N, CA and C atoms as an extended XYZ file, in Angstrom:
480
Properties=species:S:1:pos:R:3:atomname:S:1:resname:S:1:resid:I:1 pbc="F F F"
N        -8.541       -9.333       47.996 N   MET     1
C        -9.703      -10.148       48.330 CA  MET     1
C       -10.949       -9.318       48.070 C   MET     1
N       -11.728       -9.706       47.132 N   GLN     2
C       -12.984       -9.030       46.801 CA  GLN     2
C       -14.153       -9.816       47.390 C   GLN     2
N       -15.096       -9.079       47.980 N   ILE     3
C       -16.329       -9.694       48.477 CA  ILE     3
C       -17.454       -9.200       47.573 C   ILE     3
N       -18.212      -10.120       47.011 N   TYR     4
C       -19.326       -9.782       46.124 CA  TYR     4
C       -20.600       -9.718       46.954 C   TYR     4
N       -21.189       -8.517       47.051 N   LEU     5
C       -22.271       -8.276       47.998 CA  LEU     5
C       -23.637       -8.016       47.370 C   LEU     5
N       -23.831       -8.293       46.086 N   GLU     6
C       -25.111       -7.984       45.448 CA  GLU     6
C       -26.274       -8.717       46.104 C   GLU     6
N       -26.142      -10.006       46.361 N   SER     7
C       -27.249      -10.758       46.962 CA  SER     7
C       -27.552      -10.257       48.369 C   SER     7
N       -26.540       -9.821       49.101 N   VAL     8
C       -26.748       -9.312       50.457 CA  VAL     8
C       -27.486       -7.975       50.407 C   VAL     8
N       -27.066       -7.067       49.516 N   PHE     9
C       -27.723       -5.762       49.415 CA  PHE     9
C       -29.169       -5.878       48.938 C   PHE     9
N       -29.456       -6.838       48.066 N   ASN    10
C       -30.786       -6.942       47.462 CA  ASN    10
C       -31.783       -7.785       48.245 C   ASN    10
N       -31.346       -8.454       49.303 N   ASN    11
C       -32.238       -9.344       50.057 CA  ASN    11
C       -32.133       -9.072       51.549 C   ASN    11
N       -33.121       -8.341       52.122 N   PRO    12
C       -33.107       -8.118       53.571 CA  PRO    12
C       -33.063       -9.450       54.330 C   PRO    12
N       -32.216       -9.503       55.346 N   GLY    13
C       -32.043      -10.723       56.131 CA  GLY    13
C       -30.957      -11.637       55.586 C   GLY    13
N       -30.461      -11.359       54.401 N   GLU    14
C       -29.416      -12.187       53.774 CA  GLU    14
C       -28.099      -12.053       54.540 C   GLU    14
N       -27.361      -13.153       54.617 N   LYS    15
C       -26.061      -13.182       55.290 CA  LYS    15
C       -25.038      -13.825       54.373 C   LYS    15
N       -23.824      -13.332       54.431 N   LEU    16
C       -22.727      -13.893       53.658 CA  LEU    16
C       -21.521      -14.038       54.572 C   LEU    16
N       -21.099      -15.280       54.819 N   ASP    17
C       -19.918      -15.528       55.646 CA  ASP    17
C       -18.667      -15.410       54.785 C   ASP    17
N       -17.577      -14.940       55.392 N   PHE    18
C       -16.303      -14.882       54.684 CA  PHE    18
C       -15.174      -15.169       55.660 C   PHE    18
N       -14.083      -15.688       55.137 N   ALA    19
C       -12.874      -15.960       55.920 CA  ALA    19
C       -11.699      -15.958       54.958 C   ALA    19
N       -10.621      -15.327       55.378 N   PHE    20
C        -9.405      -15.315       54.565 CA  PHE    20
C        -8.232      -14.912       55.440 C   PHE    20
N        -7.030      -15.066       54.899 N   ALA    21
C        -5.806      -14.677       55.604 CA  ALA    21
C        -5.289      -13.383       54.997 C   ALA    21
N        -4.711      -12.559       55.834 N   LEU    22
C        -4.223      -11.250       55.428 CA  LEU    22
C        -2.734      -11.184       55.707 C   LEU    22
N        -1.941      -11.020       54.666 N   GLN    23
C        -0.481      -10.945       54.798 CA  GLN    23
C        -0.015       -9.693       54.087 C   GLN    23
N         0.982       -9.018       54.679 N   ASN    24
C         1.489       -7.793       54.082 CA  ASN    24
C         2.904       -7.565       54.572 C   ASN    24
N         3.670       -6.775       53.824 N   ASP    25
C         5.036       -6.462       54.220 CA  ASP    25
C         5.099       -5.334       55.246 C   ASP    25
N         3.966       -4.683       55.505 N   MET    26
C         3.937       -3.577       56.455 CA  MET    26
C         4.280       -4.054       57.868 C   MET    26
N         3.856       -5.254       58.213 N   PHE    27
C         4.097       -5.819       59.536 CA  PHE    27
C         4.866       -7.121       59.396 C   PHE    27
N         5.583       -7.481       60.456 N   ASN    28
C         6.298       -8.741       60.491 CA  ASN    28
C         5.397       -9.762       61.198 C   ASN    28
N         4.581      -10.469       60.415 N   PHE    29
C         3.650      -11.443       60.968 CA  PHE    29
C         4.358      -12.731       61.331 C   PHE    29
N         4.036      -13.289       62.495 N   VAL    30
C         4.467      -14.637       62.841 CA  VAL    30
C         3.685      -15.599       61.960 C   VAL    30
N         2.404      -15.292       61.776 N   GLN    31
C         1.545      -16.006       60.836 CA  GLN    31
C         0.569      -14.979       60.269 C   GLN    31
N         0.043      -15.202       59.077 N   PRO    32
C        -0.892      -14.221       58.503 CA  PRO    32
C        -2.098      -13.994       59.414 C   PRO    32
N        -2.598      -12.769       59.413 N   ALA    33
C        -3.790      -12.442       60.200 CA  ALA    33
C        -4.975      -13.241       59.657 C   ALA    33
N        -5.704      -13.881       60.536 N   GLN    34
C        -6.856      -14.687       60.153 CA  GLN    34
C        -8.123      -13.854       60.331 C   GLN    34
N        -8.839      -13.633       59.240 N   ILE    35
C       -10.046      -12.817       59.261 CA  ILE    35
C       -11.247      -13.719       59.069 C   ILE    35
N       -12.252      -13.527       59.897 N   ALA    36
C       -13.515      -14.252       59.755 CA  ALA    36
C       -14.634      -13.278       60.085 C   ALA    36
N       -15.665      -13.300       59.258 N   GLY    37
C       -16.762      -12.385       59.509 CA  GLY    37
C       -17.986      -12.712       58.697 C   GLY    37
N       -18.905      -11.757       58.709 N   GLN    38
C       -20.179      -11.960       58.045 CA  GLN    38
C       -20.691      -10.599       57.565 C   GLN    38
N       -21.228      -10.581       56.360 N   ALA    39
C       -21.945       -9.416       55.845 CA  ALA    39
C       -23.424       -9.712       56.034 C   ALA    39
N       -24.131       -8.808       56.708 N   VAL    40
C       -25.537       -9.039       57.059 CA  VAL    40
C       -26.370       -7.843       56.623 C   VAL    40
N       -27.516       -8.125       55.978 N   ASN    41
C       -28.464       -7.080       55.609 CA  ASN    41
C       -29.570       -7.085       56.654 C   ASN    41
N       -29.613       -6.025       57.451 N   GLN    42
C       -30.664       -5.869       58.452 CA  GLN    42
C       -31.459       -4.623       58.093 C   GLN    42
N       -32.686       -4.817       57.633 N   SER    43
C       -33.572       -3.713       57.250 CA  SER    43
C       -32.960       -2.836       56.171 C   SER    43
N       -32.260       -3.427       55.223 N   GLY    44
C       -31.695       -2.688       54.108 CA  GLY    44
C       -30.329       -2.081       54.378 C   GLY    44
N       -29.791       -2.273       55.573 N   ILE    45
C       -28.461       -1.770       55.902 CA  ILE    45
C       -27.520       -2.962       56.021 C   ILE    45
N       -26.449       -2.925       55.242 N   VAL    46
C       -25.496       -4.034       55.245 CA  VAL    46
C       -24.341       -3.691       56.185 C   VAL    46
N       -24.092       -4.603       57.107 N   THR    47
C       -23.006       -4.430       58.068 CA  THR    47
C       -22.001       -5.562       57.894 C   THR    47
N       -20.749       -5.180       57.848 N   LEU    48
C       -19.641       -6.126       57.775 CA  LEU    48
C       -19.099       -6.253       59.194 C   LEU    48
N       -19.236       -7.443       59.810 N   ARG    49
C       -18.777       -7.667       61.186 CA  ARG    49
C       -17.887       -8.898       61.236 C   ARG    49
N       -16.960       -8.857       62.173 N   GLY    50
C       -16.108      -10.012       62.354 CA  GLY    50
C       -14.956       -9.715       63.277 C   GLY    50
N       -13.939      -10.563       63.198 N   SER    51
C       -12.746      -10.360       64.015 CA  SER    51
C       -11.521      -10.855       63.268 C   SER    51
N       -10.378      -10.348       63.698 N   MET    52
C        -9.095      -10.718       63.108 CA  MET    52
C        -8.181      -11.233       64.209 C   MET    52
N        -7.548      -12.343       63.966 N   GLN    53
C        -6.533      -12.883       64.870 CA  GLN    53
C        -5.185      -12.407       64.349 C   GLN    53
N        -4.520      -11.541       65.121 N   VAL    54
C        -3.263      -10.935       64.701 CA  VAL    54
C        -2.150      -11.442       65.600 C   VAL    54
N        -1.033      -11.863       64.985 N   HIS    55
C         0.134      -12.351       65.720 CA  HIS    55
C         1.369      -11.755       65.036 C   HIS    55
N         1.953      -10.735       65.679 N   LEU    56
C         3.073       -9.991       65.092 CA  LEU    56
C         4.363      -10.201       65.873 C   LEU    56
N         5.485      -10.053       65.170 N   LYS    57
C         6.800      -10.039       65.800 CA  LYS    57
C         7.292       -8.597       65.733 C   LYS    57
N         7.569       -8.006       66.920 N   LEU    58
C         7.944       -6.598       67.012 CA  LEU    58
C         9.130       -6.421       67.947 C   LEU    58
N         9.509       -5.159       68.168 N   GLN    59
C        10.504       -4.807       69.160 CA  GLN    59
C         9.841       -3.967       70.243 C   GLN    59
N        10.254       -4.191       71.475 N   CYS    60
C         9.749       -3.403       72.595 CA  CYS    60
C        10.168       -1.944       72.401 C   CYS    60
N         9.256       -1.024       72.659 N   ASP    61
C         9.547        0.398       72.490 CA  ASP    61
C        10.486        0.951       73.564 C   ASP    61
N        10.670        0.248       74.675 N   ARG    62
C        11.561        0.740       75.729 CA  ARG    62
C        12.930        0.084       75.712 C   ARG    62
N        12.980       -1.234       75.551 N   CYS    63
C        14.269       -1.924       75.658 CA  CYS    63
C        14.765       -2.496       74.323 C   CYS    63
N        13.954       -2.418       73.282 N   ALA    64
C        14.302       -2.873       71.933 CA  ALA    64
C        14.487       -4.383       71.814 C   ALA    64
N        14.045       -5.139       72.815 N   GLU    65
C        14.101       -6.602       72.736 CA  GLU    65
C        12.995       -7.119       71.814 C   GLU    65
N        13.241       -8.252       71.183 N   ALA    66
C        12.232       -8.871       70.318 CA  ALA    66
C        11.061       -9.333       71.188 C   ALA    66
N         9.864       -9.176       70.662 N   MET    67
C         8.660       -9.584       71.387 CA  MET    67
C         7.587       -9.967       70.391 C   MET    67
N         6.569      -10.631       70.877 N   GLU    68
C         5.427      -10.988       70.036 CA  GLU    68
C         4.182      -10.316       70.587 C   GLU    68
N         3.307       -9.928       69.682 N   TYR    69
C         2.057       -9.269       70.034 CA  TYR    69
C         0.920      -10.070       69.428 C   TYR    69
N        -0.002      -10.526       70.281 N   LYS    70
C        -1.186      -11.257       69.824 CA  LYS    70
C        -2.415      -10.462       70.204 C   LYS    70
N        -3.370      -10.404       69.285 N   ALA    71
C        -4.609       -9.684       69.586 CA  ALA    71
C        -5.754      -10.240       68.757 C   ALA    71
N        -6.927      -10.138       69.324 N   ASP    72
C        -8.160      -10.450       68.614 CA  ASP    72
C        -8.806       -9.087       68.354 C   ASP    72
N        -8.796       -8.659       67.103 N   VAL    73
C        -9.273       -7.322       66.743 CA  VAL    73
C       -10.663       -7.430       66.121 C   VAL    73
N       -11.683       -6.929       66.818 N   PRO    74
C       -13.031       -6.949       66.238 CA  PRO    74
C       -13.192       -5.806       65.238 C   PRO    74
N       -14.101       -5.980       64.287 N   PHE    75
C       -14.405       -4.897       63.358 CA  PHE    75
C       -15.887       -4.918       63.027 C   PHE    75
N       -16.414       -3.740       62.706 N   ALA    76
C       -17.807       -3.582       62.285 CA  ALA    76
C       -17.879       -2.327       61.424 C   ALA    76
N       -18.378       -2.478       60.204 N   HIS    77
C       -18.462       -1.358       59.266 CA  HIS    77
C       -19.799       -1.422       58.531 C   HIS    77
N       -20.386       -0.259       58.326 N   THR    78
C       -21.663       -0.159       57.629 CA  THR    78
C       -21.398        0.160       56.168 C   THR    78
N       -22.016       -0.631       55.285 N   MET    79
C       -21.798       -0.514       53.842 CA  MET    79
C       -23.051        0.057       53.175 C   MET    79
N       -22.842        0.920       52.187 N   VAL    80
C       -23.948        1.490       51.410 CA  VAL    80
C       -23.553        1.504       49.940 C   VAL    80
N       -24.566        1.562       49.060 N   THR    81
C       -24.290        1.658       47.618 CA  THR    81
C       -24.333        3.095       47.128 C   THR    81
N       -24.964        3.995       47.907 N   THR    82
C       -24.976        5.430       47.586 CA  THR    82
C       -24.901        6.221       48.880 C   THR    82
N       -24.313        7.413       48.789 N   ARG    83
C       -24.224        8.307       49.940 CA  ARG    83
C       -24.785        9.662       49.548 C   ARG    83
N       -25.482       10.298       50.471 N   GLU    84
C       -26.027       11.623       50.208 CA  GLU    84
C       -24.944       12.692       50.265 C   GLU    84
N       -23.944       12.510       51.132 N   SER    85
C       -22.839       13.471       51.202 CA  SER    85
C       -21.532       12.706       51.367 C   SER    85
N       -20.467       13.333       50.931 N   GLU    86
C       -19.145       12.717       51.013 CA  GLU    86
C       -18.490       12.949       52.372 C   GLU    86
N       -19.163       13.669       53.261 N   GLU    87
C       -18.575       14.031       54.537 CA  GLU    87
C       -18.568       12.897       55.551 C   GLU    87
N       -19.407       11.907       55.384 N   SER    88
C       -19.504       10.833       56.361 CA  SER    88
C       -18.443        9.766       56.112 C   SER    88
N       -17.568        9.572       57.099 N   ASP    89
C       -16.565        8.512       57.023 CA  ASP    89
C       -17.070        7.216       57.633 C   ASP    89
N       -18.230        7.259       58.249 N   GLU    90
C       -18.758        6.079       58.924 CA  GLU    90
C       -19.389        5.092       57.951 C   GLU    90
N       -19.815        5.558       56.797 N   LEU    91
C       -20.441        4.687       55.805 CA  LEU    91
C       -19.437        4.383       54.705 C   LEU    91
N       -19.313        3.099       54.383 N   ILE    92
C       -18.375        2.662       53.358 CA  ILE    92
C       -19.134        2.513       52.041 C   ILE    92
N       -18.690        3.225       51.031 N   LEU    93
C       -19.333        3.182       49.727 CA  LEU    93
C       -18.865        1.954       48.950 C   LEU    93
N       -19.825        1.152       48.510 N   VAL    94
C       -19.538       -0.056       47.739 CA  VAL    94
C       -20.038        0.181       46.309 C   VAL    94
N       -19.135        0.129       45.352 N   GLU    95
C       -19.513        0.336       43.961 CA  GLU    95
C       -19.593       -1.003       43.243 C   GLU    95
N       -20.611       -1.174       42.448 N   ASN    96
C       -20.820       -2.402       41.662 CA  ASN    96
C       -20.911       -3.650       42.536 C   ASN    96
N       -21.268       -3.490       43.797 N   PHE    97
C       -21.461       -4.587       44.749 CA  PHE    97
C       -20.192       -5.384       45.029 C   PHE    97
N       -19.029       -4.887       44.589 N   HIS    98
C       -17.751       -5.520       44.891 CA  HIS    98
C       -17.032       -4.659       45.934 C   HIS    98
N       -16.473       -5.313       46.931 N   TYR    99
C       -15.755       -4.555       47.951 CA  TYR    99
C       -14.498       -5.309       48.373 C   TYR    99
N       -13.384       -4.577       48.454 N   ASP   100
C       -12.122       -5.130       48.934 CA  ASP   100
C       -11.912       -4.615       50.361 C   ASP   100
N       -12.094       -5.451       51.369 N   PRO   101
C       -12.005       -4.982       52.759 CA  PRO   101
C       -10.580       -4.828       53.294 C   PRO   101
N        -9.563       -5.273       52.555 N   GLU   102
C        -8.199       -5.281       53.089 CA  GLU   102
C        -7.702       -3.912       53.564 C   GLU   102
N        -7.820       -2.830       52.773 N   PRO   103
C        -7.320       -1.541       53.278 CA  PRO   103
C        -8.000       -1.105       54.583 C   PRO   103
N        -9.277       -1.322       54.681 N   LEU   104
C       -10.007       -0.959       55.894 CA  LEU   104
C        -9.590       -1.844       57.066 C   LEU   104
N        -9.335       -3.110       56.821 N   LEU   105
C        -8.906       -4.018       57.888 CA  LEU   105
C        -7.497       -3.674       58.373 C   LEU   105
N        -6.621       -3.229       57.456 N   TRP   106
C        -5.289       -2.771       57.868 CA  TRP   106
C        -5.417       -1.591       58.814 C   TRP   106
N        -6.318       -0.686       58.481 N   GLU   107
C        -6.553        0.469       59.343 CA  GLU   107
C        -7.064        0.019       60.711 C   GLU   107
N        -7.958       -0.955       60.740 N   ASP   108
C        -8.471       -1.480       62.010 CA  ASP   108
C        -7.350       -2.073       62.858 C   ASP   108
N        -6.423       -2.788       62.228 N   ILE   109
C        -5.303       -3.392       62.957 CA  ILE   109
C        -4.439       -2.303       63.574 C   ILE   109
N        -4.084       -1.304       62.787 N   VAL   110
C        -3.220       -0.229       63.280 CA  VAL   110
C        -3.891        0.531       64.422 C   VAL   110
N        -5.178        0.835       64.276 N   LEU   111
C        -5.889        1.573       65.315 CA  LEU   111
C        -6.082        0.755       66.595 C   LEU   111
N        -6.074       -0.553       66.486 N   ALA   112
C        -6.267       -1.409       67.661 CA  ALA   112
C        -4.974       -1.628       68.447 C   ALA   112
N        -3.839       -1.339       67.824 N   MET   113
C        -2.561       -1.567       68.502 CA  MET   113
C        -2.340       -0.514       69.587 C   MET   113
N        -1.727       -0.912       70.702 N   PRO   114
C        -1.443        0.068       71.752 CA  PRO   114
C        -0.418        1.092       71.258 C   PRO   114
N        -0.448        2.306       71.818 N   PRO   115
C         0.488        3.330       71.358 CA  PRO   115
C         1.944        2.986       71.669 C   PRO   115
N         2.186        2.248       72.731 N   LYS   116
C         3.530        1.781       73.065 CA  LYS   116
C         3.497        0.271       73.158 C   LYS   116
N         4.371       -0.364       72.402 N   MET   117
C         4.482       -1.810       72.448 CA  MET   117
C         5.563       -2.163       73.464 C   MET   117
N         5.157       -2.805       74.561 N   LEU   118
C         6.091       -3.151       75.621 CA  LEU   118
C         6.187       -4.655       75.779 C   LEU   118
N         7.408       -5.144       76.028 N   CYS   119
C         7.620       -6.577       76.212 CA  CYS   119
C         6.920       -7.073       77.471 C   CYS   119
N         6.792       -6.180       78.457 N   ARG   120
C         6.050       -6.462       79.680 CA  ARG   120
C         5.665       -5.112       80.293 C   ARG   120
N         4.617       -5.086       81.091 N   PRO   121
C         4.131       -3.797       81.615 CA  PRO   121
C         5.159       -3.032       82.447 C   PRO   121
N         6.046       -3.735       83.143 N   ASP   122
C         7.030       -3.066       83.993 CA  ASP   122
C         8.411       -2.973       83.344 C   ASP   122
N         8.476       -2.946       82.025 N   CYS   123
C         9.756       -2.861       81.313 CA  CYS   123
C        10.500       -1.606       81.754 C   CYS   123
N        11.772       -1.770       82.141 N   LYS   124
C        12.577       -0.649       82.646 CA  LYS   124
C        13.321        0.080       81.538 C   LYS   124
N        13.400       -0.499       80.358 N   GLY   125
C        14.043        0.176       79.235 CA  GLY   125
C        15.554        0.082       79.261 C   GLY   125
N        16.206        1.036       78.616 N   LEU   126
C        17.655        1.076       78.488 CA  LEU   126
C        18.227        2.232       79.303 C   LEU   126
N        19.444        2.071       79.788 N   CYS   127
C        20.139        3.166       80.472 CA  CYS   127
C        20.411        4.257       79.449 C   CYS   127
N        20.131        5.485       79.816 N   LEU   128
C        20.320        6.606       78.893 CA  LEU   128
C        21.784        6.889       78.594 C   LEU   128
N        22.691        6.382       79.437 N   HIS   129
C        24.107        6.688       79.267 CA  HIS   129
C        24.902        5.551       78.646 C   HIS   129
N        24.727        4.332       79.156 N   CYS   130
C        25.528        3.217       78.642 CA  CYS   130
C        24.751        2.291       77.712 C   CYS   130
N        23.406        2.371       77.714 N   GLY   131
C        22.597        1.549       76.822 CA  GLY   131
C        22.291        0.159       77.330 C   GLY   131
N        22.642       -0.145       78.567 N   ARG   132
C        22.373       -1.478       79.133 CA  ARG   132
C        20.868       -1.677       79.305 C   ARG   132
N        20.415       -2.900       79.037 N   ASN   133
C        19.018       -3.247       79.252 CA  ASN   133
C        18.799       -3.373       80.763 C   ASN   133
N        18.024       -2.456       81.329 N   LEU   134
C        17.820       -2.422       82.775 CA  LEU   134
C        16.934       -3.552       83.282 C   LEU   134
N        16.278       -4.291       82.394 N   ASN   135
C        15.507       -5.472       82.788 CA  ASN   135
C        16.437       -6.604       83.200 C   ASN   135
N        17.679       -6.581       82.702 N   GLU   136
C        18.654       -7.629       83.002 CA  GLU   136
C        19.465       -7.317       84.251 C   GLU   136
N        19.335       -6.120       84.775 N   GLY   137
C        20.070       -5.726       85.977 CA  GLY   137
C        20.484       -4.270       85.892 C   GLY   137
N        20.905       -3.742       87.030 N   ALA   138
C        21.313       -2.340       87.087 CA  ALA   138
C        22.659       -2.155       86.394 C   ALA   138
N        22.871       -0.960       85.904 N   CYS   139
C        24.153       -0.651       85.277 CA  CYS   139
C        25.050        0.042       86.304 C   CYS   139
N        26.303        0.287       85.954 N   SER   140
C        27.244        0.906       86.894 CA  SER   140
C        27.329        2.419       86.709 C   SER   140
N        26.446        3.000       85.935 N   CYS   141
C        26.457        4.451       85.726 CA  CYS   141
C        26.037        5.160       87.012 C   CYS   141
N        26.693        6.276       87.295 N   LYS   142
C        26.333        7.083       88.458 CA  LYS   142
C        25.077        7.879       88.112 C   LYS   142
N        24.093        7.882       89.005 N   PRO   143
C        22.874        8.649       88.718 CA  PRO   143
C        23.213       10.126       88.530 C   PRO   143
N        22.681       10.714       87.486 N   MET   144
C        22.933       12.123       87.195 CA  MET   144
C        21.938       12.969       87.986 C   MET   144
N        22.429       14.021       88.594 N   ALA   145
C        21.573       14.937       89.337 CA  ALA   145
C        20.883       15.882       88.360 C   ALA   145
N        19.687       16.249       88.699 N   ASP   146
C        18.933       17.197       87.890 CA  ASP   146
C        19.563       18.579       88.060 C   ASP   146
N        19.994       19.222       86.979 N   PRO   147
C        20.674       20.518       87.101 CA  PRO   147
C        19.795       21.608       87.729 C   PRO   147
N        18.501       21.436       87.718 N   ARG   148
C        17.616       22.431       88.316 CA  ARG   148
C        17.747       22.450       89.837 C   ARG   148
N        18.280       21.363       90.410 N   TRP   149
C        18.421       21.270       91.859 CA  TRP   149
C        19.859       21.537       92.327 C   TRP   149
N        20.763       21.967       91.436 N   GLU   150
C        22.167       22.170       91.794 CA  GLU   150
C        22.352       23.167       92.929 C   GLU   150
N        21.627       24.288       92.879 N   ALA   151
C        21.783       25.310       93.933 CA  ALA   151
C        21.375       24.735       95.286 C   ALA   151
N        20.306       23.991       95.334 N   LEU   152
C        19.855       23.375       96.596 CA  LEU   152
C        20.883       22.350       97.076 C   LEU   152
N        21.426       21.549       96.168 N   GLN   153
C        22.424       20.540       96.545 CA  GLN   153
C        23.681       21.209       97.090 C   GLN   153
N        24.062       22.338       96.507 N   THR   154
C        25.244       23.084       96.993 CA  THR   154
C        25.002       23.575       98.413 C   THR   154
N        23.801       24.070       98.673 N   MET   155
C        23.455       24.533      100.016 CA  MET   155
C        23.483       23.387      101.019 C   MET   155
N        22.947       22.238      100.631 N   LEU   156
C        22.914       21.076      101.511 CA  LEU   156
C        24.326       20.561      101.784 C   LEU   156
N        25.177       20.555      100.750 N   ASP   157
C        26.556       20.064      100.909 CA  ASP   157
C        27.364       20.983      101.820 C   ASP   157
N        27.103       22.288      101.768 N   SER   158
C        27.878       23.254      102.581 CA  SER   158
C        27.345       23.340      104.013 C   SER   158
N        26.177       22.765      104.262 N   GLY   159
C        25.611       22.746      105.602 CA  GLY   159
C        24.857       24.012      105.966 C   GLY   159
N        24.560       24.871      105.051 N   ASN   160
C        23.814       26.121      105.334 CA  ASN   160
C        22.351       25.912      105.265 C   ASN   160
């Protein structure tokens, strides 16, 4: 998806609305991400602003059950046609007034996702020994004692 920004860069106050769907094999989308936004020239600085509606099918990081993740991911990026130094990652260089926002939007989606995807906040996960999903009920495994406390447990068992 290319956005042609020449009229926006050349006319202060100019606005350009855009909307498109974003689909990729990187994620298992329930439906393609819906992107809507606007490129705005304010005092010679062009800003790309908008939001993405993301609906993914994933697995819980604790219990491995299938789950869905929905999010409204906002984005805002400053666009320029020239940069004084290559060190600034905050300014997006636009060459020939054409810009493909998809790679940057993918990055926004990944950065907006929580570090752990959980089916619910109190997910108990899987038993470390038998693999039973503890959200469905307790397993019959005997709780393992921490080996660091063995000497204390021996003292308590002997009554000393």
